KEROZA-259667 format. One record per atom (N, C-alpha, C): residue in three letters; x, y, z. Coordinates in steps of 0.02 Angstrom, whole numbers, padded with zeros to 5 digits, always signed. Layout:
N
ALAXYZ...
***
This chain:
322
MET-00205+00356+00588MET-00238+00303+00544MET-00286+00277+00580GLY-00267+00255+00647GLY-00313+00220+00686GLY-00379+00253+00701ARG-00376+00318+00709ARG-00449+00351+00711ARG-00492+00340+00650ASN-00460+00341+00588ASN-00500+00315+00535ASN-00534+00246+00543HIS-00495+00206+00564HIS-00516+00138+00571HIS-00576+00120+00619VAL-00572+00166+00666VAL-00624+00174+00722VAL-00683+00199+00688ARG-00684+00251+00649ARG-00741+00281+00617ARG-00772+00237+00571VAL-00728+00206+00532VAL-00762+00155+00485VAL-00798+00093+00506TYR-00764+00063+00559TYR-00800+00012+00598TYR-00863+00034+00630LYS-00863+00086+00658LYS-00924+00117+00691LYS-00980+00127+00631GLU-00963+00146+00575GLU-01006+00155+00525GLU-01037+00086+00495LEU-01007+00030+00494LEU-01032-00032+00466LEU-01082-00048+00513PRO-01138-00063+00478PRO-01194-00090+00518PRO-01199-00155+00550TYR-01153-00197+00521TYR-01140-00270+00549TYR-01086-00282+00592VAL-01051-00230+00606VAL-00999-00227+00660VAL-01016-00200+00725ASN-00995-00237+00779ASN-00993-00224+00844ASN-00927-00191+00868LEU-00920-00132+00867LEU-00850-00103+00887LEU-00851-00103+00969VAL-00802-00150+00998VAL-00807-00160+01066VAL-00755-00119+01112GLY-00703-00096+01070GLY-00653-00060+01111GLY-00597-00033+01068VAL-00568+00021+01095VAL-00516+00053+01065VAL-00457+00061+01115ALA-00395+00044+01111ALA-00345+00047+01152ALA-00284+00099+01122ASP-00270+00137+01170ASP-00201+00181+01151ASP-00174+00211+01216THR-00115+00214+01224THR-00077+00229+01284THR-00090+00310+01296ASP-00113+00343+01243ASP-00134+00418+01260ASP-00200+00421+01278LYS-00213+00440+01337LYS-00283+00442+01367LYS-00323+00494+01337ALA-00293+00554+01315ALA-00330+00605+01282ALA-00358+00583+01214VAL-00319+00540+01185VAL-00346+00510+01118VAL-00407+00468+01131THR-00392+00414+01171THR-00446+00374+01190THR-00512+00402+01225SER-00507+00460+01259SER-00565+00497+01290SER-00598+00524+01237LYS-00573+00559+01183LYS-00606+00580+01128LYS-00636+00544+01089LEU-00602+00486+01080LEU-00639+00433+01030LEU-00692+00396+01067GLY-00686+00385+01133GLY-00739+00357+01167GLY-00797+00397+01176GLN-00796+00470+01184GLN-00847+00518+01181GLN-00882+00516+01107LEU-00844+00523+01057LEU-00867+00528+00992LEU-00905+00462+00969TYR-00876+00409+00985TYR-00903+00352+00952TYR-00946+00302+01007SER-00942+00324+01068SER-00982+00282+01118SER-00951+00218+01123VAL-00886+00208+01129VAL-00850+00145+01136VAL-00809+00137+01188ASN-00802+00087+01213ASN-00756+00079+01281ASN-00685+00090+01262THR-00648+00116+01298THR-00587+00136+01289THR-00530+00111+01344TYR-00472+00099+01320TYR-00416+00070+01369TYR-00344+00102+01343GLN-00315+00104+01404GLN-00244+00129+01392GLN-00197+00064+01385ASP-00215+00000+01405ASP-00186-00059+01397ASP-00228-00104+01355TYR-00193-00122+01297TYR-00218-00167+01261TYR-00241-00232+01291HIS-00196-00258+01335HIS-00210-00323+01372HIS-00275-00329+01409GLU-00293-00269+01439GLU-00353-00264+01474GLU-00409-00263+01423MET-00401-00238+01366MET-00453-00240+01312MET-00465-00306+01292LEU-00416-00343+01281LEU-00419-00413+01255LEU-00454-00456+01306GLU-00436-00444+01365GLU-00459-00485+01416GLU-00536-00471+01428ARG-00557-00406+01436ARG-00631-00391+01447ARG-00673-00403+01376GLU-00652-00381+01319GLU-00696-00376+01270GLU-00690-00438+01229LYS-00638-00474+01226LYS-00628-00541+01185LYS-00643-00526+01117PRO-00608-00480+01084PRO-00632-00463+01009PRO-00622-00523+00959GLU-00659-00525+00910GLU-00644-00577+00867GLU-00584-00553+00810ALA-00581-00491+00800ALA-00536-00462+00749ALA-00514-00393+00777VAL-00455-00373+00755VAL-00438-00312+00778VAL-00389-00267+00720SER-00388-00212+00727SER-00344-00175+00676SER-00286-00146+00718VAL-00222-00156+00697VAL-00173-00127+00725VAL-00143-00066+00690ALA-00138-00007+00715ALA-00117+00052+00685ALA-00062+00089+00734VAL-00015+00058+00746VAL+00043+00085+00795VAL+00105+00093+00746PRO+00161+00118+00782PRO+00226+00139+00747PRO+00249+00068+00723THR+00282+00076+00667THR+00311+00008+00626THR+00349-00034+00673PHE+00392-00004+00715PHE+00437-00048+00756PHE+00401-00087+00806MET+00332-00075+00821MET+00296-00110+00870MET+00260-00168+00830HIS+00254-00176+00769HIS+00213-00218+00737HIS+00229-00290+00756GLY+00293-00312+00755GLY+00310-00378+00759GLY+00285-00410+00829PRO+00315-00393+00880PRO+00285-00430+00949PRO+00212-00412+00963LEU+00178-00361+00945LEU+00122-00356+00955LEU+00063-00393+00911VAL+00084-00397+00846VAL+00036-00437+00800VAL+00050-00513+00824VAL+00100-00531+00830VAL+00115-00603+00852VAL+00071-00619+00917GLU+00077-00570+00967GLU+00036-00593+01029GLU-00033-00594+01017LEU-00058-00546+00975LEU-00139-00546+00953LEU-00154-00610+00919LEU-00112-00631+00871LEU-00127-00695+00834LEU-00131-00749+00892GLU-00079-00750+00929GLU-00074-00807+00982GLU-00126-00801+01030ALA-00158-00750+01037ALA-00220-00736+01078ALA-00278-00756+01052GLY-00278-00779+00986GLY-00348-00807+00952GLY-00374-00745+00918VAL-00339-00697+00899VAL-00380-00634+00859VAL-00354-00636+00790HIS-00406-00629+00747HIS-00379-00603+00680HIS-00354-00537+00677VAL-00298-00525+00632VAL-00268-00458+00635VAL-00260-00426+00565LEU-00286-00362+00556LEU-00258-00312+00510LEU-00215-00271+00533VAL-00156-00274+00505VAL-00105-00228+00529VAL-00083-00179+00471GLU-00073-00114+00495GLU-00063-00061+00443GLU+00008-00083+00407LYS+00021-00057+00345LYS+00083-00075+00313LYS+00139-00027+00342PRO+00200-00042+00335PRO+00228-00116+00311PRO+00210-00163+00367ILE+00229-00232+00344ILE+00199-00281+00385ILE+00244-00276+00452ALA+00312-00251+00455ALA+00349-00251+00503ALA+00416-00206+00489ALA+00440-00205+00541ALA+00510-00156+00532ALA+00569-00193+00505THR+00570-00258+00511THR+00624-00305+00486THR+00593-00368+00452ILE+00636-00401+00416ILE+00616-00455+00377ILE+00596-00514+00426GLU+00642-00515+00476GLU+00636-00566+00532GLU+00571-00561+00571GLU+00550-00502+00587GLU+00489-00492+00619GLU+00429-00505+00566GLY+00438-00484+00498GLY+00388-00502+00461GLY+00378-00581+00450GLU+00432-00620+00447GLU+00425-00687+00446GLU+00397-00719+00511MET+00404-00686+00557MET+00387-00709+00631MET+00305-00701+00624ILE+00278-00648+00599ILE+00210-00626+00597ILE+00175-00680+00551ILE+00199-00699+00497ILE+00179-00746+00449ILE+00176-00817+00476GLN+00220-00829+00514GLN+00227-00899+00540GLN+00176-00907+00601ALA+00163-00852+00635ALA+00116-00853+00693ALA+00051-00861+00668SER+00033-00828+00605SER-00035-00835+00577SER-00039-00906+00555GLU+00006-00937+00525GLU+00002-01005+00495GLU+00000-01058+00558ARG+00032-01039+00610ARG+00037-01084+00666ARG-00034-01081+00704THR-00067-01023+00717THR-00123-01017+00753THR-00191-01026+00711GLY-00183-01023+00645GLY-00237-01030+00596GLY-00278-00959+00590LYS-00246-00911+00624LYS-00285-00847+00626LYS-00268-00804+00563LYS-00313-00763+00539LYS-00305-00736+00477LYS-00265-00669+00490LEU-00231-00658+00440LEU-00181-00601+00436LEU-00187-00559+00374MET-00203-00499+00380MET-00210-00452+00317MET-00167-00388+00337VAL-00130-00368+00289VAL-00090-00304+00292VAL-00118-00249+00252GLY-00126-00187+00285GLY-00161-00136+00251GLY-00126-00097+00199HIS-00118-00128+00138HIS-00100-00103+00082HIS-00167-00071+00049ILE-00179-00013+00066ILE-00240+00020+00049ILE-00249+00043-00020GLU-00204+00055-00055GLU-00218+00076-00127GLU-00244+00021-00170ARG-00233-00051-00147ARG-00258-00095-00178ARG-00338-00097-00187PHE-00371-00053-00133PHE-00441-00044-00133PHE-00466+00024-00162ASN-00422+00058-00195ASN-00445+00114-00232ASN-00481+00103-00291PRO-00543+00125-00301PRO-00587+00109-00361PRO-00543+00116-00426ALA-00511+00172-00433ALA-00476+00193-00496ALA-00418+00133-00511VAL-00383+00109-00457VAL-00331+00059-00467VAL-00368-00003-00488ILE-00422-00026-00456ILE-00459-00084-00473ILE-00480-00089-00539GLU-00504-00029-00563GLU-00522-00022-00632GLU-00469-00026-00684LEU-00409+00008-00663LEU-00350+00000-00703LEU-00329-00071-00711LYS-00323-00104-00655LYS-00303-00173-00663LYS-00348-00216-00705ARG-00401-00202-00704ARG-00455-00245-00751ARG-00430-00234-00823ARG-00427-00161-00843ARG-00411-00152-00902ARG-00335-00175-00929LEU-00293-00172-00882LEU-00222-00197-00898LEU-00224-00270-00908ASP-00259-00313-00866ASP-00266-00381-00873ASP-00306-00406-00943GLU-00343-00352-00965GLU-00372-00367-01036GLU-00329-00353-01095GLY-00276-00325-01075GLY-00225-00308-01125GLY-00243-00246-01162GLN-00278-00201-01124GLN-00302-00133-01170GLN-00239-00092-01186ILE-00179-00089-01149ILE-00125-00052-01166ILE-00068-00087-01201GLY-00078-00155-01215GLY-00026-00200-01240GLY+00029-00213-01190LYS+00088-00207-01212LYS+00151-00222-01169LYS+00153-00157-01134VAL+00178-00165-01064VAL+00189-00113-01021VAL+00267-00095-01021PHE+00276-00040-01034PHE+00354-00012-01040PHE+00368+00023-00980GLN+00331+00065-00944GLN+00357+00104-00892GLN+00297+00111-00830ILE+00301+00105-00776ILE+00260+00123-00718ILE+00292+00184-00675TYR+00256+00232-00665TYR+00286+00285-00636TYR+00243+00314-00574ALA+00263+00324-00518ALA+00228+00340-00460ALA+00250+00411-00431ARG+00208+00459-00421ARG+00222+00518-00392ARG+00175+00522-00319ARG+00213+00527-00269ARG+00171+00525-00203ARG+00217+00586-00165LEU+00188+00640-00169LEU+00217+00697-00136LEU+00172+00735-00095GLY+00193+00767-00034GLY+00156+00810+00007GLY+00190+00834+00063PRO+00160+00870+00108PRO+00187+00896+00168PRO+00217+00842+00220TYR+00254+00867+00263TYR+00278+00825+00311TYR+00228+00803+00369PRO+00216+00740+00380PRO+00166+00713+00428PRO+00195+00715+00501THR+00177+00752+00545THR+00212+00755+00602THR+00192+00686+00647ARG+00136+00646+00628ARG+00126+00586+00658ARG+00175+00534+00650ILE+00220+00539+00594ILE+00270+00490+00584ILE+00336+00515+00608GLN+00362+00467+00661GLN+00423+00484+00691GLN+00482+00432+00689ASP+00459+00372+00672ASP+00502+00314+00677ASP+00542+00291+00604VAL+00513+00315+00550VAL+00537+00295+00484VAL+00537+00351+00436GLY+00565+00350+00384GLY+00570+00394+00324GLY+00523+00377+00271VAL+00527+00413+00224VAL+00481+00393+00165VAL+00486+00331+00135ILE+00541+00301+00139ILE+00554+00239+00098ILE+00518+00180+00140LEU+00521+00185+00199LEU+00476+00123+00238LEU+00405+00153+00246ASP+00391+00217+00243ASP+00323+00231+00260ASP+00278+00242+00203LEU+00305+00259+00147LEU+00274+00273+00085LEU+00280+00229+00028THR+00344+00207+00017THR+00359+00160-00045THR+00321+00100-00040PRO+00305+00072+00011PRO+00272+00008+00012PRO+00203+00014-00023HIS+00174+00073-00019HIS+00114+00079-00065HIS+00121+00067-00142ASP+00166+00096-00168ASP+00180+00104-00238ASP+00220+00032-00258LEU+00261+00009-00217LEU+00297-00056-00229LEU+00243-00108-00244ASP+00198-00109-00190ASP+00140-00160-00198ASP+00097-00153-00257ILE+00076-00087-00268ILE+00038-00065-00332ILE+00066-00091-00402MET+00131-00075-00399MET+00165-00094-00460MET+00174-00169-00473ARG+00179-00210-00420ARG+00195-00278-00427ARG+00122-00310-00449TYR+00064-00271-00411TYR-00004-00303-00423TYR-00023-00290-00503LEU-00007-00233-00519LEU-00030-00206-00583LEU+00003-00240-00640THR+00068-00249-00637THR+00108-00276-00693THR+00117-00355-00685GLY+00102-00380-00629GLY+00110-00453-00620GLY+00183-00476-00626GLN+00231-00418-00614GLN+00300-00440-00623GLN+00333-00432-00555GLU+00392-00460-00547GLU+00434-00455-00490GLU+00484-00398-00503ILE+00508-00364-00459ILE+00562-00320-00455ILE+00626-00352-00441VAL+00678-00344-00497VAL+00737-00387-00476VAL+00799-00338-00467ARG+00784-00276-00471ARG+00851-00228-00461ARG+00821-00169-00439VAL+00856-00129-00396VAL+00827-00060-00378VAL+00888-00014-00368TYR+00886+00051-00375TYR+00929+00105-00366TYR+00889+00162-00338CYS+00916+00185-00286CYS+00880+00246-00250CYS+00927+00297-00221GLU+00910+00365-00233GLU+00943+00414-00210GLU+00892+00449-00160ALA+00919+00469-00094ALA+00879+00492-00046ALA+00912+00544-00004SER+00878+00591+00035SER+00901+00635+00081SER+00848+00660+00124GLY+00881+00686+00182GLY+00840+00713+00238GLY+00853+00787+00238GLU+00803+00823+00211GLU+00815+00894+00209GLU+00776+00935+00267LEU+00729+00906+00298LEU+00699+00936+00356LEU+00704+00887+00419ASN+00729+00825+00405ASN+00728+00772+00458ASN+00798+00742+00457SER+00832+00757+00512SER+00908+00733+00512SER+00911+00657+00520LYS+00859+00626+00559LYS+00861+00557+00579LYS+00840+00513+00519ASN+00788+00532+00470ASN+00770+00492+00418ASN+00763+00530+00353GLU+00761+00495+00302GLU+00746+00527+00242GLU+00679+00557+00233ASP+00668+00615+00195ASP+00607+00640+00186ASP+00601+00652+00104LEU+00652+00622+00068LEU+00641+00635-00005LEU+00679+00571-00036MET+00646+00545-00091MET+00679+00489-00124MET+00662+00492-00194THR+00702+00474-00233THR+00685+00451-00305THR+00718+00378-00314GLY+00679+00334-00348GLY+00698+00268-00355GLY+00698+00248-00428LEU+00729+00196-00451LEU+00722+00162-00514LEU+00723+00099-00500LEU+00669+00058-00537LEU+00658-00009-00529LEU+00666-00045-00597ARG+00693-00100-00593ARG+00692-00154-00652ARG+00652-00209-00642PHE+00603-00222-00680PHE+00561-00288-00673PHE+00585-00338-00716ASP+00560-00402-00694ASP+00580-00454-00726ASP+00562-00469-00803ARG+00510-00433-00830ARG+00500-00433-00893ARG+00516-00363-00926GLN+00566-00326-00893GLN+00590-00279-00925GLN+00556-00212-00921THR+00504-00214-00887THR+00468-00148-00868THR+00511-00114-00824VAL+00503-00042-00837VAL+00556+00006-00792VAL+00503+00036-00744GLY+00523+00046-00681GLY+00484+00079-00632GLY+00514+00141-00610VAL+00476+00192-00596VAL+00507+00256-00561VAL+00462+00270-00503LEU+00495+00291-00445LEU+00475+00318-00393LEU+00493+00394-00366GLU+00442+00433-00361GLU+00465+00504-00341GLU+00419+00512-00281ILE+00449+00516-00218ILE+00413+00514-00157ILE+00448+00574-00110ASN+00406+00616-00082ASN+00436+00659-00033ASN+00393+00679+00020TRP+00415+00708+00074TRP+00371+00745+00127TRP+00389+00817+00125LEU+00406+00857+00063LEU+00431+00910+00058LEU+00385+00963+00011THR+00337+00931-00019THR+00298+00974-00063THR+00239+00996-00034PRO+00221+01061-00039PRO+00169+01094-00004PRO+00094+01075-00026THR+00086+01039-00077THR+00021+01015-00093THR+00031+00937-00101LYS-00032+00905-00089LYS-00025+00830-00088LYS-00040+00803-00162ILE+00010+00769-00182ILE+00001+00736-00252ILE+00006+00661-00244ARG-00043+00620-00278ARG-00043+00542-00281ARG-00069+00527-00341GLU-00015+00513-00380GLU-00024+00497-00457GLU+00011+00439-00477LEU-00012+00398-00524LEU+00016+00338-00557LEU+00009+00348-00624TYR+00063+00337-00661TYR+00062+00322-00740TYR+00082+00260-00765VAL+00048+00232-00814VAL+00070+00166-00838VAL+00072+00185-00919THR+00137+00173-00944THR+00142+00192-01010THR+00165+00119-01053GLY+00122+00106-01109GLY+00130+00049-01137GLY+00123+00052-01221GLU+00115+00005-01261GLU+00109+00007-01328GLU+00061+00058-01355CYS+00000+00046-01324CYS-00061+00080-01353CYS-00073+00155-01317GLY-00036+00181-01274GLY-00039+00245-01243GLY-00020+00238-01175MET-00062+00276-01128MET-00041+00294-01066MET-00099+00288-01016PHE-00100+00258-00960PHE-00155+00267-00912PHE-00127+00310-00860MET-00173+00359-00833MET-00151+00388-00769MET-00205+00391-00718VAL-00181+00373-00658VAL-00228+00377-00602VAL-00219+00424-00559ASN-00268+00465-00533ASN-00262+00504-00474ASN-00289+00477-00414TYR-00249+00459-00371TYR-00280+00420-00315TYR-00323+00461-00273ILE-00307+00522-00264ILE-00350+00560-00220ILE-00414+00572-00250THR-00429+00591-00311THR-00496+00605-00335THR-00528+00535-00372GLN-00488+00480-00376GLN-00509+00415-00395GLN-00522+00424-00462ASP-00489+00464-00508ASP-00501+00469-00578ASP-00452+00424-00615LEU-00476+00397-00673LEU-00435+00355-00718LEU-00440+00392-00790TYR-00375+00404-00812TYR-00374+00429-00883TYR-00335+00385-00934PHE-00352+00387-00990PHE-00313+00356-01042PHE-00293+00397-01097TYR-00230+00403-01112TYR-00203+00448-01173TYR-00190+00401-01223GLU-00214+00407-01276GLU-00212+00353-01331GLU-00151+00371-01374ASN-00108+00315-01386ASN-00063+00324-01447ASN-00102+00308-01510ALA-00105+00357-01553ALA-00157+00346-01612ALA-00127+00303-01662GLN-00066+00292-01656GLN-00037+00245-01708GLN-00027+00177-01700ALA-00043+00155-01638ALA-00039+00088-01624ALA-00092+00047-01593HIS-00097-00018-01605HIS-00138-00063-01560HIS-00092-00119-01543PRO-00119-00163-01494PRO-00063-00218-01468PRO-00041-00252-01520ASP-00074-00274-01580ASP-00056-00322-01623ASP-00002-00292-01680ALA+00006-00230-01674ALA+00035-00197-01730ALA+00098-00155-01700TRP+00119-00166-01640TRP+00168-00115-01613TRP+00235-00119-01660GLN+00256-00183-01676GLN+00321-00184-01706GLN+00318-00139-01777THR+00273-00149-01816THR+00260-00113-01871THR+00254-00036-01859MET+00214-00011-01805MET+00206+00061-01792MET+00279+00082-01767SER+00315+00047-01724SER+00369+00074-01702SER+00428+00083-01749LEU+00422+00050-01807LEU+00471+00058-01857LEU+00451+00112-01908LEU+00393+00116-01919LEU+00367+00162-01972LEU+00341+00232-01950ARG+00304+00227-01894ARG+00268+00290-01871ARG+00286+00313-01806GLY+00305+00268-01757GLY+00323+00288-01691GLY+00255+00302-01646VAL+00259+00354-01608VAL+00206+00370-01565VAL+00177+00439-01581SER+00104+00442-01576SER+00082+00505-01594SER+00021+00517-01548GLU+00003+00578-01540GLU-00058+00593-01488GLU-00126+00575-01516GLY-00163+00537-01472GLY-00234+00522-01488GLY-00280+00549-01441ALA-00340+00524-01436ALA-00382+00535-01399ALA-00374+00538-01322MET-00403+00583-01276MET-00394+00566-01203MET-00458+00552-01181THR-00464+00499-01127THR-00527+00465-01111THR-00530+00473-01037ARG-00574+00497-01002ARG-00582+00489-00929ARG-00645+00443-00917PHE-00621+00389-00884PHE-00672+00335-00868PHE-00714+00350-00810ALA-00778+00328-00815ALA-00826+00327-00757ALA-00804+00277-00702VAL-00778+00304-00648VAL-00766+00259-00591VAL-00803+00274-00526LYS-00835+00224-00512LYS-00881+00238-00450LYS-00839+00250-00393LYS-00848+00307-00358LYS-00807+00324-00303LYS-00828+00290-00241MET-00774+00262-00198MET-00785+00235-00131MET-00724+00256-00089GLU-00731+00239-00024GLU-00678+00259+00020GLU-00632+00194+00026PRO-00580+00190+00004PRO-00531+00130+00002PRO-00526+00106+00066LEU-00524+00138+00127LEU-00519+00112+00191LEU-00582+00063+00202ARG-00632+00093+00193ARG-00697+00059+00199ARG-00703-00013+00155VAL-00684-00008+00097VAL-00675-00070+00059VAL-00624-00121+00091GLU-00567-00088+00111GLU-00515-00135+00141GLU-00546-00168+00203LEU-00574-00133+00243LEU-00601-00156+00309LEU-00658-00208+00292GLU-00706-00190+00253GLU-00752-00239+00235GLU-00724-00302+00198THR-00675-00298+00164THR-00641-00357+00134THR-00607-00398+00185PHE-00573-00365+00243PHE-00543-00401+00295PHE-00600-00441+00334LEU-00651-00407+00354LEU-00707-00435+00395LEU-00745-00492+00354ARG-00747-00488+00295ARG-00776-00538+00245ARG-00736-00596+00252TRP-00674-00584+00245TRP-00623-00644+00253TRP-00618-00678+00322VAL-00636-00640+00374VAL-00638-00671+00439VAL-00692-00720+00443ARG-00744-00707+00403ARG-00807-00744+00413ARG-00811-00799+00361THR-00773-00796+00306THR-00777-00840+00256THR-00703-00862+00228GLU-00702-00900+00179GLU-00638-00917+00156GLU-00618-00875+00091GLU-00652-00819+00083GLU-00639-00769+00022GLU-00572-00731+00044ALA-00522-00757+00019ALA-00461-00721+00029ALA-00454-00651+00000PRO-00417-00608+00036PRO-00418-00528+00009PRO-00383-00515-00054GLY-00338-00568-00079GLY-00299-00551-00137GLY-00235-00526-00129ILE-00219-00508-00061ILE-00149-00491-00041ILE-00125-00529+00018THR-00083-00564+00014THR-00050-00613+00071THR+00004-00576+00110GLY+00019-00616+00163GLY+00072-00591+00208GLY+00135-00600+00176GLN+00149-00653+00121GLN+00202-00658+00083GLN+00211-00589+00032ASP+00159-00570+00006ASP+00160-00506-00033ASP+00185-00453+00012ALA+00160-00443+00070ALA+00179-00387+00111ALA+00253-00386+00130LEU+00274-00459+00134LEU+00343-00466+00153LEU+00390-00457+00101THR+00370-00475+00036THR+00404-00451-00018THR+00415-00377-00030VAL+00361-00341-00022VAL+00361-00274-00023VAL+00414-00239+00034LEU+00408-00268+00085LEU+00460-00243+00148LEU+00532-00252+00123LYS+00537-00314+00092LYS+00603-00335+00065LYS+00629-00282+00014LEU+00582-00258-00025LEU+00602-00214-00081LEU+00613-00152-00052ALA+00579-00121-00003ALA+00588-00059+00029ALA+00656-00064+00064LEU+00669-00119+00097LEU+00739-00113+00132LEU+00788-00115+00078SER+00784-00152+00022SER+00831-00148-00027SER+00846-00079-00057LEU+00789-00034-00058LEU+00794+00043-00082LEU+00847+00076-00029LEU+00834+00063+00039LEU+00874+00091+00093LEU+00945+00066+00087GLU+00947+00002+00067GLU+01019-00023+00059GLU+01061+00015+00000SER+01019+00026-00055SER+01050+00062-00108SER+01072+00129-00092VAL+01024+00166-00061VAL+01055+00231-00030VAL+01112+00225+00010GLN+01119+00171+00062GLN+01177+00174+00100GLN+01240+00151+00057LYS+01230+00109+00006LYS+01289+00087-00047LYS+01311+00125-00096GLY+01259+00169-00115GLY+01273+00213-00184GLY+01274+00175-00235THR+01238+00109-00243THR+01240+00071-00295THR+01170+00047-00312ALA+01159+00013-00371ALA+01104-00026-00380ALA+01106-00086-00340VAL+01043-00121-00320VAL+01046-00182-00278VAL+01001-00228-00308LYS+01027-00288-00312LYS+00988-00347-00344LYS+00935-00369-00290THR+00878-00383-00304THR+00825-00403-00252THR+00817-00477-00263ILE+00775-00496-00315ILE+00755-00570-00322ILE+00763-00585-00393GLY+00763-00651-00412GLY+00772-00668-00484GLY+00805-00734-00493
***
């Protein structure tokens, strides 16, 4: 993921990319040649020589806590890839360091910046679907060899937990999860989760590293029909319930139920979510325009992901907040 950050920063005309640090010299050498940027094996040397205003942190999750705190205390604004940290304590430590130093902290929940999600959020806020009954995420694909330190619950569910909270405006109060490690004996590579929101919406997570093809889909079902997002193609569809509109659900549910209506594919302007994310981060560095996702949001998502792991270990549902 760090390579993609380097590429996007280099493409932005108002950004001066001053350095890239990685312990793997082969990686830094390739990036240095490709993007004509100074490279370092020791990030301390990069900080001392380049004195960057802002940095992206794309390292294994277990390294987030101490590294991000050190960068904030060195006077640098930080965008760190999700999840915010490996533990709640380290996440709290990062947030406190940001508040103490006055340096800005953003966590890379990249799906917030997918144009199809942005358009879906607008339509949900306008009440176009009425009451939301269920939100269902499918995030399936092959095993990523780059991930060694965590399983799908900590690596992938933060995407969908964050989006579900963002779209519904609801908090998750209870979770239940089943998971297994089919190819990976150390961490889970398959999970199915059930979520209960505080206004009774039901959430479903279906996530794995075992599917030969990449699937990234989100379904939101409500009174007036169902929205479907394809994260990869950035397409947004609406499948209409021909029998209902928001003001008449009670009558329709009693007399007619649900029936198939028109399907609409909305025009969504395609943009690279990472570019939008990094532009948002840099704009926040220079102004007071907050990105819409806070450190506390990221910490809440981490707590929910850890609750899913706890549910797997206990074999029971786990209460989260409420």
